[in-house]
Structure formats: C-alpha cells, structure tokens
C-alpha positions in Angstrom: 0.1 0.0 0.1 3.2 2.2 0.8 4.2 1.7 -2.8 0.9 2.6 -4.3 1.3 5.9 -2.4 4.8 6.4 -4.4 3.6 5.6 -7.5 0.4 7.8 -7.2 2.8 10.8 -5.9 4.7 10.5 -9.6 1.4 11.6 -11.3 1.2 15.2 -8.9 1.1 18.4 -10.9 0.0 21.7 -10.0 -3.6 21.1 -11.6 -4.3 18.0 -9.8 -2.7 19.4 -6.6 -5.0 22.2 -6.6 -8.0 20.0 -7.3 -7.5 17.1 -4.8 -6.7 19.8 -2.3 -9.9 21.5 -3.0 -11.6 17.8 -2.6 -10.4 17.3 0.4 -11.5 20.4 2.2 -15.2 18.7 2.0 -14.4 16.1 4.4 -13.5 18.9 6.9 -15.8 20.7 9.8 -16.6 23.6 7.4 -18.3 21.9 5.0 -20.4 19.6 7.0 -21.3 22.9 9.4 -22.4 24.7 6.3 -24.7 21.7 5.4 -26.1 20.7 8.6 -27.2 24.5 9.6 -28.6 24.6 5.7 -30.7 21.6 6.0 -31.9 22.2 9.8 -32.6 26.1 9.6 -33.8 26.3 5.8 -35.3 22.9 4.8 -36.7 20.3 7.4 -35.7 20.3 11.2 -36.3 16.8 12.3 -33.7 15.7 9.4 -31.3 18.5 10.3 -31.3 16.8 13.8 -30.7 13.4 12.5 -28.0 14.4 10.1 -26.4 15.8 12.8 -26.7 13.2 15.7 -25.4 10.6 12.9 -22.6 12.8 11.6 -21.4 14.1 14.8 -21.2 10.7 16.6 -19.6 9.2 13.4 -16.7 11.8 14.3 -16.6 10.3 18.0 -16.5 7.0 16.7 -13.7 7.8 14.4 -11.6 9.7 17.2 -12.0 6.7 19.7 -11.0 4.1 17.0 -7.9 6.1 16.1 -6.8 5.9 19.4 -7.3 2.1 20.1 -5.6 1.0 16.9 -2.5 3.9 16.9 -1.7 3.3 13.3 0.9 5.7 11.9 0.4 7.7 9.1 2.1 6.4 5.7 4.4 9.1 5.5 5.9 8.4 9.0 6.2 4.5 8.1 8.0 5.8 4.3 10.0 8.7 4.5 9.9 8.5 0.6 6.3 9.8 0.7 5.8 13.6 0.6 2.6 14.5 1.9 0.6 17.8 0.8 -1.3 19.5 3.1 0.0 17.7 6.3 -1.8 20.1 8.6 -5.1 17.8 8.0 -2.9 14.7 8.9 -3.0 14.9 12.4 -3.1 11.9 15.1 -3.3 8.2 13.7 -4.2 6.9 10.3 -6.7 4.4 10.5 -9.8 4.8 9.8 -9.5 8.0 7.5 -11.4 10.6 9.2 -11.9 13.0 6.2 -13.0 9.7 4.3 -15.5 8.4 7.2 -16.9 12.3 7.5 -17.7 12.9 4.2 -19.0 9.5 3.4 -21.1 9.9 6.8 -22.5 13.1 5.9 -23.6 12.0 2.4 -25.0 8.9 3.3 -26.9 10.8 6.2 -28.2 13.4 4.1 -29.4 10.9 1.2 -31.1 8.6 3.8 -32.8 11.6 5.5 -34.0 13.6 2.4 -34.7 10.7 0.4 -33.8 12.4 -3.0 -32.9 9.9 -6.1 -31.0 12.8 -7.9 -28.6 12.8 -4.5 -27.5 9.3 -5.0 -24.8 9.7 -8.0 -23.3 12.6 -6.9 -23.1 11.4 -3.6 -21.4 8.2 -4.3 -19.2 10.2 -6.2 -18.0 12.4 -3.6 -17.4 9.4 -1.6 -14.8 8.2 -4.2 -13.5 12.0 -4.6 -12.7 12.3 -0.9 -10.9 8.8 -0.7 -8.5 9.3 -3.5 -7.8 13.0 -2.6 -6.4 11.3 0.5 -4.2 8.8 -1.0 -3.2 11.5 -3.7 -2.3 13.7 -0.6 -0.2 10.8 1.0 -1.6 11.0 3.9 -3.6 7.9 4.3 -3.4 4.3 2.7 -6.3 2.3 0.9 -6.8 0.8 3.6 -7.7 3.6 5.8 -9.8 5.1 3.2 -11.5 1.9 2.6 -12.1 1.4 6.1 -13.2 5.0 6.7 -16.0 5.0 3.9 -17.2 1.4 5.0 -17.2 2.6 8.7 -19.2 5.8 7.4 -21.8 3.9 5.8 -22.0 1.3 8.7 -22.6 4.0 11.0 -25.2 5.9 9.7 -27.5 3.3 9.7 -26.9 2.2 13.3 -27.1 6.2 14.2 -30.2 6.3 12.5 -31.6 3.3 14.1 -31.0 4.7 17.6 -32.5 8.3 16.5 -35.4 6.5 15.1 -36.1 4.6 18.6 -35.7 8.0 20.6 -38.4 9.5 18.3 -41.0 6.7 18.3 -41.0 5.6 22.1 -39.8 8.9 23.7 -37.1 7.3 25.4 -34.4 9.9 24.4 -32.0 8.5 27.1 -31.1 6.1 24.4 -28.6 9.0 23.2 -26.6 7.9 26.6 -25.3 5.0 24.5 -23.1 7.7 22.5 -23.0 10.5 25.4 -21.3 8.4 28.3 -19.0 6.9 26.2 -18.0 10.3 24.6 -17.6 11.9 28.3 -15.1 9.1 29.4 -13.3 9.5 26.1 -12.5 12.9 27.0 -10.5 11.4 29.8 -8.2 9.3 27.8 -8.2 11.5 24.1 -6.9 14.3 25.1 -6.9 16.2 21.7 -8.1 19.3 20.7 -10.2 17.3 17.7 -11.8 15.4 20.1 -12.7 18.2 22.4 -13.9 20.3 19.6 -16.8 17.0 18.2 -17.4 16.6 22.2 -18.5 20.2 22.3 -20.3 20.2 19.2 -22.2 17.0 20.3 -23.4 18.5 23.8 -24.4 21.5 22.2 -26.5 19.5 19.4 -28.3 17.3 22.4 -29.1 20.3 24.2 -30.7 21.7 21.5 -32.4 18.5 20.4 -34.2 18.3 24.1 -34.9 21.9 24.4 -36.8 22.0 20.9 -38.8 19.3 22.1 -40.0 21.0 25.3 -39.5 24.5 24.6 -38.3 26.1 21.2 -40.5 24.0 18.8 -38.6 25.4 15.8 -40.4 25.0 12.3 -38.9 25.7 9.0 -41.2 28.6 7.6 -41.0 31.5 5.3 -40.4 32.0 1.7 -37.1 31.4 -0.1 -36.1 35.3 1.0 -36.9 34.7 4.2 -34.8 31.0 4.6 -31.5 32.6 2.7 -31.7 35.6 5.4 -31.7 33.1 8.3 -29.0 30.9 6.6 -26.5 34.0 6.2 -27.3 35.4 9.6 -27.0 32.2 11.5 -23.7 31.6 9.8 -22.4 35.0 10.2 -22.8 34.7 13.8 -21.8 31.3 14.1 -18.2 32.5 12.6 -18.3 35.4 14.9 -18.7 33.0 17.9 -15.6 30.8 16.7 -13.3 33.7 16.0 -14.1 35.9 19.2 -14.2 33.0 21.7 -10.8 31.6 20.5 -9.4 35.1 20.7 -11.0 35.3 24.1 -10.0 31.6 25.8 -7.1 30.8 23.6 -6.1 27.3 22.4 -6.5 24.3 25.1 -8.7 21.7 25.5 -11.8 23.0 27.8 -11.7 26.1 25.7 -12.1 24.1 22.4 -14.9 22.0 24.3 -16.5 25.6 25.4 -16.0 27.1 21.7 -17.5 24.2 20.0 -20.4 23.8 22.9 -21.0 27.3 22.2 -21.4 26.8 18.4 -23.5 23.8 18.5 -25.9 25.6 21.0 -26.0 28.6 18.9 -27.2 26.1 15.9 -29.7 24.3 17.6 -30.8 26.8 20.3 -30.2 30.4 20.1 -30.6 30.7 16.3 -33.9 29.1 16.0 -35.3 30.9 18.6 -34.2 33.6 16.9 -35.7 32.8 13.6 -38.9 32.1 15.5 -39.1 35.5 16.9 -38.2 37.0 13.3 -40.8 35.6 11.3 -43.3 34.7 13.6 -47.1 35.7 12.3 -47.9 39.4 13.1 -44.2 40.2 13.3 -43.3 43.4 11.6 -40.8 41.2 9.3 -43.4 38.9 8.2 -45.9 42.0 7.9 -43.6 43.8 5.7 -43.0 40.2 3.7 -46.5 40.0 3.2 -47.3 43.5 1.9 -44.3 42.6 -0.6 -46.2 39.9 -1.8 -43.8 37.2 -1.1 -45.7 34.9 0.8 -45.4 31.3 -0.9 -43.4 28.7 0.8 -40.8 26.7 -1.3 -41.8 23.0 -1.6 -39.0 21.6 0.4 
C-alpha cells in the first residue's frame, strides 16, 4: 500500500494538486457544518437533527478507533512519501477521518432527504474524497476503505438509535453515545476530540430543548430562509473567532467554543428565527405586503 502511494506521487502536478486539495476540504468541519445548518434551519428541522446526530457521532467513533488502533501515517512509515497539506493529517491513520466524515455526511443526507438525484453525486463525492487522501499521501487504501465502510455502516446504526428515540420518546437512549464520549474525554486528550464533544453536547441540548420549549419549524419564503442562513452562519463564524481570541487554545477552551457553536445552531438561532418570522411580526408583515408569501416545496 505504501508502494501505491509512491506511484500516485509520481503523477502529481499543480493542477491535480489544487483539485485534490479542494476536494479534501469537503471532508472537514466547515463544509459539514454549512450543510447541517442549511438543512436544519432552512429545509427540514427533523432531518437536520438526524443528520447532525449521525454525522457528529460518526466523528466520535472515528477518533475513538484511531486512539485504540494507533496506526501511524504512511509518510511516517515511509519517508519517501511526501504529504501535501500535512496540517490535515493530525493524529493516527486508520480509519481515514476525512473519508469517514464526508461518507457519513453524504449517506446521512441521502437517507434523510430521500432524493434520488442525490445518489450519483453522493457516491462520486465518496470516491473523490478517498482518492484525495491517497493523492495527498496522508492515508493508505486500507485507511480510506475502512473510513468509507465505517461511515456508511455507522449512519444506519445512528438512524436506528434516532428512530427509536423518536418513536418511543425514550431519549435516554442517546446516553449510548454520550456516556462513552464523556469517558473518552479523559483518555483522548486532543483538540479535535474536544471540539467534536463540545459540538455534540450543544446538539443534544438543542434537541431536548426543542422538544419541550423551542419547537422550531422551518417557515417563510426563500428570501426569509436565505436571510436566516446568512445571519446564522455569520454569527457562527463570529462566535468561532471571538471565543478563540478570548479563551485561547486549550482543551477546555475548544470544548466550550464548540459547545457554544452547537448551542447557537440548535438553540439560539432557531429561537431568533422563530421570533423574526412569527405571524404578526413586523418582518412577516413586511414580507406579506411585498407579496412574497409563497413557501418553497421542501
């Protein structure tokens, strides 16, 4: 498998370098957060929570397995392999986090929204993200295959847990994920793990509060939903930047920063959108007077 990476390395050129670096970014947190926010705020709340739960818990599984297996990166095993964008290759090698991440996201979206047109581009994205990690020299074929298979398998398992909680009302079932995650924080002392743990905690807080208090519903026309999304993402980026400047870099700071991001996504932003577009508000009245009242068929 290392020989395969050395062979791929001989085909590198500036055009392919830029292409695969762009592809690999799709396996990082920014793309996933943008997609989850879009679906939760602007398309379907329940689908957003389902996708968010499945995706974030998949990352918890990935980090946990990496710490258990302790497989070094290919460029650590063979110095002839020169990695591109090595800053995305932190921690251990198996399973590939980027591959599992995008595979989980794509699979969760396809299963939640059930749109046939998504299948072909979704499968193509999975192959492209796996290929990008090989091209960049940061994972072997074993790593990306394991990441893809785990990503797909876990989404089905996560959906079973989510469906059980929804159909029975026994939301304590989420402790199956929450308790091991909290225990993992004692042993997995990495910034990435603490970030994902903070995000998951914020997501679960929003999910429980929505059931009893917030009761957010996607509403409004396309313009209103666009305003929601741009405003929501802008505040999210502000939180991410300002909290880091105030608290600096540390495990507790990363947990708190991403907990606040998760809380904004699932608690504060939905509350704000409910207030902005509730019937009779000045925003809704202005929209109705302009004649833009048709709701898009999501």
